[in-house]
N, C-alpha and C positions, 0 to 999 in steps of 0.2 A: 384616600389613596388605596389602590389595590393591595390586598393583604397577602397575596402569594409571595413566594421567594423570588426576588430579583437578583439575577447573577450578573455581575459587572465584569466584563472581560477587558483587561487593561486597567484594572482598578487602581494601580499605583500612580496613574497620571493625576494631575491636580484637578482637572475637571471631573473625572470619574470618581475620584476619592471623595470629593465634596458631595456629590449626589448620593453616594453610598452612605456617607455620614448622616446626611439629612434623613435618609430612610431609617437608619439605625436609631437616631435621636428621637424619631417619631414612634419607636417601639415596633417597627416593622422588619421582617426578615430580609437580610441582604447577605450575599456571598460574593466572592470575587476571585479573579486569577490575574496574574501578571508575569510576563516572562522575566522582568527584572527580579521579582521575588524568587523565581525558580533559579536564577543565577546567583542568588545571595545578595543582590543589590537592593538599595532603598529599604533597609530594615526598619528605619524609624517609622515610615508610613505603614508598613505591615503591622508593626507592634501597636500603633495607635488605632488602626482599624480593628484589630483583634480585641483590643481593650474595650471597644464599643460593642463587641459581640458579632462582628462581621467575620464569618468563617472564610478562610483563604484556602483555595484549592490549587493544585498544579494547573498550568494552562495546557491541559491535555484533553479537555472536554468533560472531565469527570464532574465538574461543578455544574454542568448544564442539566444533568439528570435530576428530575424533580423540581426544576425551576419553572415558575409561571412565565417569566420573561427573561430574555437575554438583553442586556444593555451594552451597546457598543458605540464607538466613536468612528469618525471618518479615518482616523489614524490606524484602525485595525484592518489588516489585509484580509481578503476573502479566503486565504489559505489557513487562517487562524483555526486551530482545532475546536475551540468552543463554537465558532460559527458553523463549522462543518457538521458537528454533532447536532446543533440546534436545527439545522436544515433537515437532517436525517430523522430527528424525533418530532419535528413539527412544532418546536418551541418558538413562539413569536419573538422577533428581534425588534427592539426599540432603539432608535438612535438617541445618543446622549442628549442632543439638542431638544428632542421631543419631550424627554423627561424634564429637562430644565424648563422648557416652555410651559409645561404643566404647572410647575411651581410658580413661575412668573405670572401666568394668566389667571391663576386662582387666588392671588393675593394682592395686597397693596404694595406693588413692587416699584422700586427705583432701579432702572437699568442703565448702567454706565457703558457707553459705546464709544468707539474711536480706535485709531491705530495705536496710540501711545498714551500711557498714563492711567489706563482703566483700573488696574489693581490698586494703585495708590489712592486714586480718587474714591473708589468704592470703599476702601478701608477708612478713609477720612470721613466719608458720609456715615458709615456704620458707627464710628466712634463719636461723632457729633450727636447722632440720634440716641446713642446709648447714654451719653452725658446728659442729654435732655430728658432722660427717663422714658423714652418711647419703646424700649425693649425690642430693638431691631433683630432681625435674622440676616444672615449673609451667605451667599454662595459666590466664591470668587476664585481666581487663579493664583493668587499670591497669599502666603500665610501671614496673617496678622500676628505680630509679636505679642500683642495683648492677649490673644486667644491661646497662643502657644504657652504663655506663662500659666495658663489654666490647665495645662496638660493635654490640650487638643492639637490636632494637626494645624489648625489656624485658618483653613480655607473654607470652613463651614461652621455655622452656629445657628441654633434655633431659639429665638427669644420670644416668639409669639406675636411680635409687632411687625412693622413694615419690613419687607424683604428687600435687601440691597443685592443686586446681581451684577457681576461683570459680564457684559454681553459681548462675547468673543465673535469676531467676524471671520476667523480663519477658514471655516468651512461654509460660510455663507448663510448659516441657519439662524443668524441673529434676526432675520426678517420674520421669523415665526413668533417672536416675543411681542406681547401686547401689555406693556407695563403702564401703570398709572402715570409715571413720570419717566421720560427718557432724557438722558444727558449725553450729548454728542460732543466729544472733545476735539477731534481732529481727523483728517483723512490724508494719509500719505501711503506711498507704496510700501507694502510689507508682504503679507501672505498672498496678495493679489494686486493686479494693476489698478491704478486709480480709477480708470474708466469703469471697471467692474465694481469697485467699491462704491462708486456713486449710486449705482442701482441698488446694491445691498442696503446701504444706509438710507436711501430714499424710501425703500419698503419698510425699514425699521421705523423711520420717522412717521410714516403714514399710520402705523399701528399704535403709536404712543397716545395715551390720553392727553398728555401735555408734554411738550418738548422744549428743552433748553439747549441752545447751541452756542459754541464758542465764537464770539464775534471777531476774534483775532485770526481765525483760520479760514481762508477764503473758500476752501472746498466744503468745510462743514457749514459755514454760514449760508452757502448757496443752496443747501439741501432744502431748507424751508425758511426763507428769509423772514416771514411774518412771525416766527416762533419767538419765545422769550430768549434772551441772550445773556451771556456773562462774559467776562474777560476784561482785559486792560482797556479796550476801546468801547466797552458797553456803557450806556448812559446810567444804568441802574442795576445793581448797586455800584456806585462810583468808585473806581480804583485809583490809587495814587501812592506815591512814595515807596517804590520797590527798593529794598536793600538786601540783595542776595548775599549769602555767606556760604562758606564751605561746609559748616556743620550746623548752621541755623540761618533762617531768612526772615525778613520783616516786610510788612506792607500795610497799607490802610485800605479798608473796603467799607463803603457806606459810612465813613466817618469813624470807624472802629479800628483800633490798632491790632494787628495780628502779628504773632511771633510763632514760627513753625520750626521745630527742631529737625530740619531737612535742608539739603543743599540746593543752591542755585535757582535760576529763574524758572526752570521747568517745574520745580516743586512749589514755587509761588503760584504758578498757573494752576497746578493741581489743587492747591488749597482754595484758590478763588472759585474754581469749579465746584468743589465740595460745599463751600459756604453758601454759594448762590443756590445750589440745589436744596440745601437744608432750609435756607430762608424761604424758598418757595413752598416748603412743607410746613412752614409756620414757626421755625426755630429762630429766635432772636439772634442777630449777628454777634452780640456780646457773648452769648452762649457758644456760638460757633468758634469764636476766638479763644474762649477759655478751654474748650475741648481740644482744639488744634495745638494749643500751647503745650499740652501733655501727650501729644500724639506719639505712640510708641513705634510706629513704622511697620513696614512689611518686610518679611524675610527676603534676602537677596536684592533689596533695593537700598544701595549705598550702605551696606552693613560693614562697619569697621571691625575687622577681625582682630587687629591688635597693632602694637607699635614696638619696635626694638631697634636700637642703633640708629635712631633718627629716621627709620623707614616705617611708613604706614601701609598696611595691607587692607584693601577693601574688596568686598564681594558684591557684584551687581548683576541684575537680570538682563541688562541691555543686550539686545540681539539683532536689531535692525539698524540701518544707517541713522535714522532720526533719533532713536533712543541712545545710540552710541555717541552721536554728536552732542546730545543734551548733557549726558553725564560727564563726558570728557571736558565739555566747556565749563561745567561747574568746577572742575579741578583747576582751571586757570585762576581761581580765586585763592589758591594756595600762596604761601610766601616762600619763594625759592624752590630749588629742587626740580627733579624731572618727573614725568609720568612714564611708567612702564605698564603698558596696557596688554593684557593677555586676553585675546578674543577667540573663543571656540565657536565656529558656526554650528547651528543646531540641526543641520540636516543638509543633504545634497541639493534638494530642490530649493530650500531657502538660500543656500549659497549661490546657486545659479541666479536666483531672482535679484539678490542684492549686489551681485558682482560689479555692475556698472556704477552704482552709486557709492559703494563702500570706500574706495580710495579718497574720493572728494570729502566724504563725511569725516574720515580720519584726519585728512590734511587740514580741514577747517578748524578742528578742535585741538590738535596737537601742536606743540611748539618745537622749534629746532632743538635737537638733543633728546627729545622724547623717543621712546621705542615702542613698537607693537610686535607681539609674539602671537603666532597662529598655531595652536595645537591642531591635530587632525580633526576633521569634521566629525561631529558626533553621529554615530550610526546606531539606531535603536533596533535594527533587525528588519527582516522582510525584504521584499524585492524593490529595488530602487536603482536608477541609473547612476553609477558612480563615475560620472564623466567630468567631474571638477574636483579639485583638491585644495587643501590649505596652502600647499606650495604655490598654486596658481594665485591665490589671494595675496600671499606674501610678495610674490613677484609684481602683482599689480600695485601694491602699496609702495614697493621700492621704486617702481617706475614713476610714481607720483611724488617722489622726492623724500619719502619717509624712511626711517630706519626700521626695517621690518625683517623678521625671521620666522621661518617655519620650524616648529619643534615637534618632530614626529614621534619621539620617544616619551610617552606619558610619564614614565617613571623618572625621567630626567628633568622634567619641566621645572619643578620646584627648585632644584639646585641651580639650574641655569638662570632662572629669573632672579633668584636671590644673589647669585654671583654678580649680576649686572647692577643690582641696586646699591645705592650709597646714601649717606645721611641727607635728609631732606626730601628724598624721593617718595613718591606714592606709587604703589603697585595696585592695579585694579584688575580683577578677574571678571570677565564678562561672558555671557552666553546663557542659553536657555535649554530646557528639556533634560539635560544631563544631570541626574541627581548627585553625581560625583563632583560637581564643580565647587560646592562649599568645602568639601574635603580637600580639594586641590588648593583653594585659598588658604586653608589652615596649614597644609603642608608647606606652602611658600612661607607663611608666617614662621613656622617652626625652623625652616632653613635660615631665614633672616635672623631669628633670635640666636641660632647656633653660631652663625657667622659673627654676630655681635658679642658673643660670649655671655648672653643674658641667661 
């Protein structure tokens, strides 16, 4: 790897912070800036990066001076002061995906691609390989709780063995990766339309040394039908006896019993994908089952914040119609009570893209009496057309027969949701990008506990 200073603009994001950590863990110089840090937000990420030796600058261009390269993502606007000074000084700009591709293409990499489930499947593969003694590395978009318990951010680790990567399709650059093994989970409308995603994932598939696709997803299995497959309908390893639960699920794969401490059918599918990938890498299915039985999970993937007065509060990363429907469907496994779903859209463009499908996804997964609350759309800054609002989404949901409310006052959300919750209810906070969502879930839990007198 190049030895000069790499400056990461927008380093607080999960993708950028993971790459900065990998550089720091390799003993190479890295600096960064982030407007959330400048505003006093996301202090945990800043502290963890500084602990690894990453120097944080204000996002005013000052960190670019003396840098060999500036690393930026598609989310960074051209008006960003770091980019402006880099252009003035002639500092080369490297796209985040280019740096990630360098890691993937120079190692024995397993790249997990698809619209939904990537972070969880990548984490499961990492933990299986670690259990099997293969000393894996990982670069991913979701924090592994097992790594956080070691004092790390959780979205990057360097073990020296096979590299597990979450291959994100949001900016189309997944097509640059050339992994030894690619795993394609599913293809649904999210960051892009399905027609465009077909082309992106077809290019990804063509670059994989070996490819596994989910036989249960029509779009994924059509990408490269002759590739190896996994899933409930795959012939090998044979799947049977699914028993989804709210806080733990069971199934059989290749004649081996699996028990995963994660909810619902969607996590059974995630575990099947991870076990099939690791089996292709030579790990025995019994070892896969043993590793997944102790799977610690991923931050903001069905994390139970707490319980009080018969109310359970959960924090989850679900942010598109498919993910939302999957996690809310798992909540139907509860015994009694209602679901109070708090969903914050993660940007104005995503809100526009999902608007048509969101009411149907919510209606299919919620029951009569359940409620859905819409905080204002998350705005990270920059220039963007604000031609849609959470009030619009709440009105769409109401028109679909749901009990829906727009909650424009962030400071009142916790109290309003707690006031609506009663014994037996489950409150779930959903959304992406906003680092303040876990705190919102904790605030709701605190209000629920106060109301219960706990």
